[in-house]
C-alpha positions in Angstrom: 32.9 46.5 22.1 30.8 48.6 24.5 28.7 46.7 27.2 25.3 47.9 25.6 26.5 46.5 22.1 27.5 43.4 23.7 24.0 42.9 25.4 22.4 43.6 21.9 24.5 41.1 20.2 23.8 38.5 22.8 20.1 39.2 22.5 20.2 39.0 18.7 22.1 35.8 18.9 19.7 34.1 21.3 16.6 35.4 18.9 18.3 33.9 15.8 18.7 30.4 17.8 15.0 30.7 19.0 14.0 31.3 15.4 16.1 28.4 14.2 14.6 26.1 16.8 11.1 27.2 15.9 11.9 26.6 12.2 13.2 23.1 13.0 10.1 22.4 14.9 8.0 23.7 12.1 9.8 21.3 9.7 9.6 18.3 12.1 5.8 19.1 12.7 5.2 19.3 9.1 7.1 16.1 8.3 4.9 14.4 11.0 1.8 15.7 9.5 2.7 14.5 6.1 3.4 11.0 7.5 -0.1 10.8 8.8 -1.2 10.2 5.1 1.2 7.3 4.6 -0.6 3.8 4.8 0.0 1.6 7.8 1.9 -1.3 6.5 1.1 -4.8 8.2 1.8 -8.4 7.9 -0.6 -11.2 7.4 -2.9 -11.7 10.5 -2.0 -8.2 12.0 -4.7 -6.1 10.2 -8.2 -5.8 8.9 -7.6 -7.4 5.6 -6.4 -10.9 5.2 -5.0 -12.9 2.2 -5.3 -16.3 4.0 -2.0 -17.4 3.1 1.3 -18.5 4.8 4.8 -17.8 3.8 6.1 -19.5 0.7 5.6 -19.4 -2.9 5.1 -21.3 -6.3 7.2 -21.6 -9.3 6.3 -22.6 -12.8 8.3 -24.2 -15.4 8.7 -22.7 -18.9 6.6 -24.6 -21.2 8.2 -27.1 -23.4 8.2 -26.5 -27.1 8.7 -22.7 -26.9 11.0 -20.9 -29.3 14.1 -19.3 -27.6 12.6 -15.8 -27.3 9.0 -16.7 -27.2 6.7 -15.3 -24.5 4.5 -17.3 -22.0 2.2 -16.5 -19.2 2.0 -17.9 -15.8 -0.9 -17.5 -13.2 -0.7 -17.5 -9.5 -3.6 -17.7 -7.0 -3.9 -19.0 -3.5 -4.5 -15.5 -2.0 -8.1 -15.5 -0.6 -9.2 -11.9 0.3 -11.2 -11.7 3.5 -11.9 -9.6 6.5 -10.6 -10.7 9.9 -13.1 -12.3 12.4 -12.8 -9.3 15.0 -13.8 -6.8 12.4 -17.1 -6.1 10.8 -18.1 -4.3 7.5 -15.9 -4.3 4.3 -12.7 -2.8 2.9 -12.0 -1.5 -0.5 -9.0 -2.6 -2.4 -7.4 0.4 -4.1 -4.4 -1.2 -5.7 -2.2 -4.3 -5.8 1.6 -4.0 -6.1 4.5 -6.2 -6.3 8.1 -6.4 -5.0 9.9 -7.7 -8.2 13.2 -9.1 -8.1 13.0 -10.2 -11.8 10.5 -8.0 -13.6 8.0 -9.7 -16.1 7.5 -8.3 -19.6 4.0 -7.5 -18.3 1.8 -8.2 -15.1 -1.8 -8.1 -14.6 -3.9 -8.7 -11.5 -7.3 -10.5 -11.7 -10.1 -11.3 -9.2 -11.7 -14.8 -9.3 -15.0 -14.9 -7.6 -16.2 -18.4 -6.5 -19.8 -18.9 -5.2 -21.0 -20.9 -2.2 -20.5 -24.7 -2.3 -24.0 -25.4 -3.1 -23.7 -23.5 -6.3 -20.7 -25.1 -7.6 -21.7 -28.0 -10.2 -19.1 -30.3 -11.4 -15.8 -31.4 -9.8 -14.8 -29.8 -6.5 -11.3 -29.6 -7.8 -12.4 -27.1 -10.6 -13.5 -24.7 -7.9 -10.9 -25.0 -5.4 -8.1 -22.3 -4.9 -5.1 -22.8 -7.2 -1.5 -21.8 -6.7 0.0 -21.7 -10.0 -0.9 -22.7 -13.6 0.5 -21.9 -17.1 -1.7 -19.8 -19.1 -4.1 -17.1 -18.0 -7.9 -16.8 -17.2 -9.8 -18.5 -19.7 -6.8 -20.3 -21.3 -5.2 -22.4 -18.6 -3.2 -25.3 -19.9 -4.6 -28.9 -19.1 -6.5 -27.7 -16.2 -10.1 -26.3 -15.8 -10.4 -23.4 -13.2 -14.1 -22.3 -12.8 -15.3 -19.2 -11.4 -15.8 -15.5 -12.5 -12.6 -13.9 -13.6 -12.3 -10.1 -13.8 -9.6 -7.8 -14.0 -9.1 -5.9 -10.5 -10.6 -2.5 -10.5 -10.3 0.2 -7.9 -13.8 -0.3 -6.6 -13.3 -3.9 -5.3 -15.1 -4.4 -1.9 -14.2 -7.2 0.3 -16.6 -8.3 2.9 -16.3 -12.1 3.1 -15.3 -13.3 6.8 -12.0 -15.3 7.2 -13.5 -18.6 8.0 -13.6 -21.9 6.3 -16.6 -23.8 5.0 -19.1 -23.5 2.4 -18.8 -19.8 1.9 -18.0 -18.1 -1.3 -14.5 -16.7 -1.7 -12.6 -14.0 -3.7 -9.2 -15.0 -4.8 -6.5 -12.7 -6.1 -4.9 -13.9 -9.3 -1.7 -12.5 -10.7 -0.6 -13.2 -14.3 3.0 -12.7 -15.1 4.0 -12.5 -18.9 7.6 -13.3 -19.5 10.4 -14.7 -21.8 13.4 -16.7 -21.4 14.8 -14.6 -18.4 11.7 -15.4 -16.4 9.9 -13.4 -13.7 10.1 -13.2 -10.0 8.0 -11.4 -7.4 9.0 -11.5 -3.8 6.0 -10.3 -2.1 2.4 -8.8 -2.9 1.4 -5.4 -1.5 -2.3 -4.9 -1.3 -3.2 -1.2 -0.6 -6.7 -0.8 0.9 -9.0 1.5 2.6 -11.1 0.8 5.8 -13.2 3.1 7.8 -11.5 5.9 5.9 -7.9 5.0 6.9 -5.4 3.7 4.5 -3.5 0.4 5.0 -1.1 -1.9 3.0 -1.2 -5.7 3.7 2.3 -7.1 2.7 2.1 -10.8 1.8 5.7 -12.5 1.4 4.3 -14.9 -1.2 6.8 -15.6 -3.9 5.6 -15.9 -7.4 8.2 -17.3 -10.0 8.0 -18.1 -13.8 11.3 -19.9 -13.9 13.9 -18.7 -16.6 17.6 -17.7 -16.8 17.5 -15.2 -13.9 15.5 -17.1 -11.4 18.1 -19.9 -10.6 18.2 -19.0 -6.7 14.4 -20.1 -6.7 14.1 -22.5 -9.6 15.5 -23.3 -13.0 13.8 -23.3 -16.4 14.1 -27.2 -16.6 12.4 -27.5 -13.2 8.8 -29.3 -13.2 6.0 -26.9 -11.9 4.6 -29.6 -9.5 
């Protein structure tokens, strides 16, 4: 090859390499820009929204007297939505998702609103947070649970501060409908918006309707406690 041809080939190779690097940088830059829209995921106590819960879970036994394939419902509460003490204003809950290990036949998220203590007639136990009950809102078995129950909607605003006392509270309630196999959620993921930014609170709170496929957590014959 002539020297001038060799120089042109070298320059062409260098140009292609530069274009390749620029293209790679553009891809990386574009990927980074897309990731800016991904919600920030945080654990309990590390973000603006709190669910006032620790780690653990609740298992419910399958009610006695059901037919072999008959469905039943279990309701799980205990997640009190509030805004952390070092934050002000409110947040908007956009969606609630679950990490299912054993999928239920159906699931639905509700919100239970409980007023201030001075506005709670009757037994205090009827107004207290609950962790697990057979049945669903308006049809719990053997237990009276008071408060206003509403299906979760996209416009739920949470502004209650995270502090104990006589304050009102908002409780997240999950209803799992299942059959003989049972149902098992390993964690709750709450997508929310605060000051225009998207976040996800991940709560490692296990909710189990005991059945044939939940033996690692509980068996169908266990007592719910």
